[in-house]
matplotlib code that plots the C-alpha trace (Angstrom):
import matplotlib.pyplot as plt

x = [-36.9, -37.1, -36.1, -33.2, -33.3, -37.0, -37.4, -33.9, -33.4, -32.5, -29.6, -30.4, -27.7, -29.1, -28.6, -25.0, -24.4, -25.8, -23.5, -20.5, -21.1, -21.6, -18.3, -16.5, -18.1, -17.0, -13.6, -12.2, -13.5, -13.9, -17.5, -16.7, -19.7, -18.0, -15.1, -17.6, -19.4, -16.1, -15.1, -18.4, -17.9, -14.4, -15.8, -18.5, -15.8, -13.6, -16.6, -17.2, -13.5, -13.9, -16.8, -14.9, -11.6, -12.3, -12.4, -8.7, -7.8, -5.9, -3.7, -2.1, -0.3, -3.5, -5.5, -2.9, -3.1, -6.9, -6.9, -4.2, -6.1, -9.4, -7.7, -5.8, -8.9, -10.5, -7.1, -6.4, -9.9, -9.4, -6.0, -5.5, -7.0, -3.7, -2.6, -5.8, -6.4, -3.0, -3.1, -6.7, -6.1, -3.1, -5.1, -7.9, -5.4, -3.8, -7.3, -8.0, -4.9, -5.8, -9.3, -7.9, -5.7, -8.6, -10.7, -8.0, -7.3, -11.0, -10.8, -13.8, -17.0, -17.3, -20.4, -18.5, -15.5, -17.8, -19.6, -16.4, -14.8, -17.9, -17.6, -13.9, -14.3, -17.1, -14.9, -12.0, -14.3, -15.3, -11.7, -10.9, -13.8, -12.9, -11.2, -8.8, -9.5, -7.8, -6.0, -6.8, -3.9, -4.2, -1.4, 0.7, -0.7, 1.5, 2.6, 0.3, -2.7, -1.9, -1.5, -5.1, -6.4, -4.5, -6.9, -5.5, -3.6, -3.9, -0.5, -0.2, 2.7, 5.7, 4.5, 6.6, 8.0, 6.6, 9.6, 8.7, 5.1, 6.3, 8.5, 5.4, 3.5, 6.4, 6.4, 2.6, 3.1, 5.8, 4.0, 1.1, 3.6, 5.5, 2.3, 1.3, 4.8, 5.0, 1.6, 2.6, 5.9, 4.1, 1.6, 4.3, 6.4, 3.3, 2.3, 5.8, 6.0, 2.8, 3.6, 7.3, 8.1, 6.1, 6.4, 5.3, 2.2, 1.3, 1.5, -0.4, -3.4, -3.8, -2.6, -5.2, -5.2, -1.4, 0.4, 3.0, 5.6, 4.8, 5.1, 8.4, 9.7, 8.7, 10.4, 13.6, 13.4, 13.0, 15.9, 18.1, 17.1, 18.0, 14.5, 13.8, 15.9, 15.5, 15.9, 15.9, 15.5, 12.7, 9.6, 11.2, 12.0, 10.7, 11.1, 11.5, 12.3, 16.0]
y = [-44.9, -41.7, -38.3, -37.2, -33.7, -33.1, -29.9, -28.7, -25.3, -25.8, -23.8, -21.5, -22.3, -19.9, -17.1, -18.1, -18.1, -14.5, -13.4, -15.1, -13.6, -10.2, -10.5, -11.6, -8.7, -6.1, -7.4, -9.4, -7.6, -4.1, -3.8, -4.5, -6.5, -7.3, -9.0, -11.1, -12.0, -13.2, -15.1, -17.0, -17.8, -19.1, -21.1, -22.7, -23.5, -25.1, -27.3, -28.4, -29.4, -31.4, -33.3, -34.2, -34.9, -38.7, -38.9, -38.2, -41.3, -42.8, -39.7, -38.9, -35.8, -34.2, -35.2, -33.5, -30.4, -30.3, -30.7, -28.0, -25.5, -26.2, -25.1, -22.2, -20.6, -19.6, -18.6, -16.3, -14.9, -13.8, -12.2, -8.4, -6.1, -5.3, -9.0, -11.1, -10.4, -11.7, -14.7, -15.7, -15.2, -17.5, -20.3, -19.9, -20.1, -23.2, -24.7, -24.0, -26.0, -28.9, -29.0, -29.0, -32.0, -33.8, -33.4, -34.7, -37.7, -38.5, -38.2, -35.8, -35.8, -32.9, -31.7, -31.4, -29.8, -27.2, -26.4, -25.8, -23.9, -21.6, -20.8, -20.3, -17.8, -16.0, -15.5, -14.3, -11.7, -10.5, -10.1, -8.2, -5.7, -5.2, -1.9, -1.7, 0.7, 4.0, 6.4, 10.0, 12.4, 16.0, 17.8, 20.0, 23.5, 26.0, 29.4, 31.1, 29.1, 29.7, 33.4, 33.6, 32.0, 34.4, 37.2, 40.7, 42.1, 45.8, 47.2, 49.9, 52.3, 50.6, 47.2, 44.6, 45.4, 43.7, 41.4, 40.1, 39.5, 37.6, 35.5, 34.6, 33.6, 31.4, 29.7, 29.1, 27.5, 25.1, 23.6, 22.0, 20.9, 18.8, 17.1, 16.1, 15.0, 12.8, 11.3, 10.5, 9.0, 6.7, 5.7, 5.0, 2.9, 1.0, 0.1, -0.9, -3.1, -4.9, -5.4, -6.2, -3.8, -1.2, 1.1, 4.8, 3.6, 1.1, 3.8, 6.4, 4.0, 3.6, 7.0, 9.3, 13.1, 13.5, 13.5, 10.9, 13.7, 14.3, 10.5, 10.4, 13.4, 11.7, 8.4, 10.3, 11.8, 8.4, 7.1, 9.9, 9.1, 5.5, 4.1, 3.0, 1.4, 1.9, -0.8, -0.5, 2.5, 4.4, 2.2, -0.8, 1.2, -0.3, 0.6, -1.6, -1.1, -0.6]
z = [15.4, 17.4, 16.0, 18.3, 16.7, 17.5, 19.5, 18.8, 17.0, 13.4, 12.0, 9.1, 6.6, 3.9, 6.4, 7.0, 3.2, 3.0, 5.8, 4.2, 0.7, 2.3, 4.1, 0.9, -1.0, 1.5, 2.8, -0.1, -3.1, -1.6, -2.7, -6.3, -7.6, -10.9, -9.1, -7.1, -10.4, -11.9, -8.8, -8.8, -12.5, -11.8, -8.9, -11.2, -13.8, -11.1, -10.0, -13.6, -13.9, -10.7, -12.3, -15.5, -13.8, -13.5, -17.3, -17.4, -15.3, -18.3, -18.6, -15.3, -16.5, -18.0, -14.9, -12.7, -14.8, -14.7, -10.9, -10.5, -12.8, -10.9, -7.6, -9.2, -10.8, -7.5, -6.1, -9.0, -9.0, -5.4, -6.0, -5.6, -8.3, -10.0, -10.3, -10.6, -14.3, -15.4, -13.1, -14.0, -17.7, -17.6, -15.9, -18.5, -21.4, -19.8, -19.5, -23.2, -24.1, -21.9, -23.4, -26.9, -26.0, -24.3, -27.4, -29.7, -27.4, -27.0, -23.2, -23.1, -25.2, -27.6, -25.7, -22.4, -24.1, -25.7, -22.5, -20.5, -23.4, -23.7, -19.9, -20.3, -23.2, -21.3, -18.3, -20.5, -22.0, -18.5, -17.6, -20.7, -20.1, -16.4, -15.6, -12.7, -9.9, -10.9, -8.6, -9.2, -8.5, -9.5, -11.3, -8.9, -9.3, -11.2, -9.8, -12.3, -11.1, -7.5, -8.0, -9.3, -6.1, -3.8, -2.7, -3.3, -0.4, 0.5, 1.3, 4.0, 4.3, 5.8, 4.9, 3.2, -0.2, -3.3, -3.4, 0.1, -1.0, -4.1, -1.9, 0.2, -2.9, -3.9, -0.5, -0.7, -4.1, -3.0, 0.0, -2.0, -4.6, -2.0, -0.9, -4.5, -5.5, -2.4, -3.1, -6.7, -5.6, -3.1, -5.8, -8.4, -5.9, -4.8, -8.3, -9.4, -6.2, -7.1, -10.8, -10.3, -13.2, -15.1, -18.1, -18.2, -20.2, -17.5, -14.8, -16.8, -17.3, -13.6, -12.2, -13.8, -13.8, -14.6, -17.9, -19.0, -18.9, -15.2, -14.5, -16.4, -14.4, -11.1, -12.2, -13.0, -9.5, -7.9, -10.0, -8.7, -5.2, -5.7, -5.1, -8.7, -11.4, -15.2, -17.8, -21.6, -23.8, -25.5, -26.0, -24.3, -21.1, -17.9, -14.2, -11.2, -7.5, -6.8]

ax = plt.figure().add_subplot(projection="3d")
ax.plot(x, y, z, "-o")
ax.set_aspect("equal")
plt.show()
């Protein structure tokens, strides 16, 4: 039997894998190595579920759940940063419930259940320890802070009166304020759109460098402009897009 591939260049599949993983690392996970690590753990867990899936042949409903969770794990692990934790945690909790039923029904051996449960708990811990990327927005400078930065101006005879100079300072202080307020408005609207609804506490944990009072003030401004809607009162207050 002749070797028809003799003399033909062989494809380096390991090199292809390196290129693929580098592309995923840069484009999908924005160079976040912990996200890549969690994705690979979810992928291994999904593969393990595929191996034990035949054991559920006598329970069609549980087998359907196991197959669905196996697919959903990698999908949830690749979701955007602000949503992947909730999505992946829900799939892992659903998997824990299915494993518990499989153990009670004798569908899986205790050893297999323990191995998968250990990996499930390990991934849940990784998710709990992961911190979302945080936006850093500076507080809008106050008039007092701006006045300290303005170099002293030497006044010549016939120059503008002090009132005109103060008016200039006020104008200088307003211009940076508008930029920071616009940035905060855009950040708040973007985060609410991604989460569906959010509380002031939710927003303050992601938008760093500003106080909850400032976020509350910006939300009130967005409510008045008709872009955001408020629901509930006090600690149960949440905000969604109008």
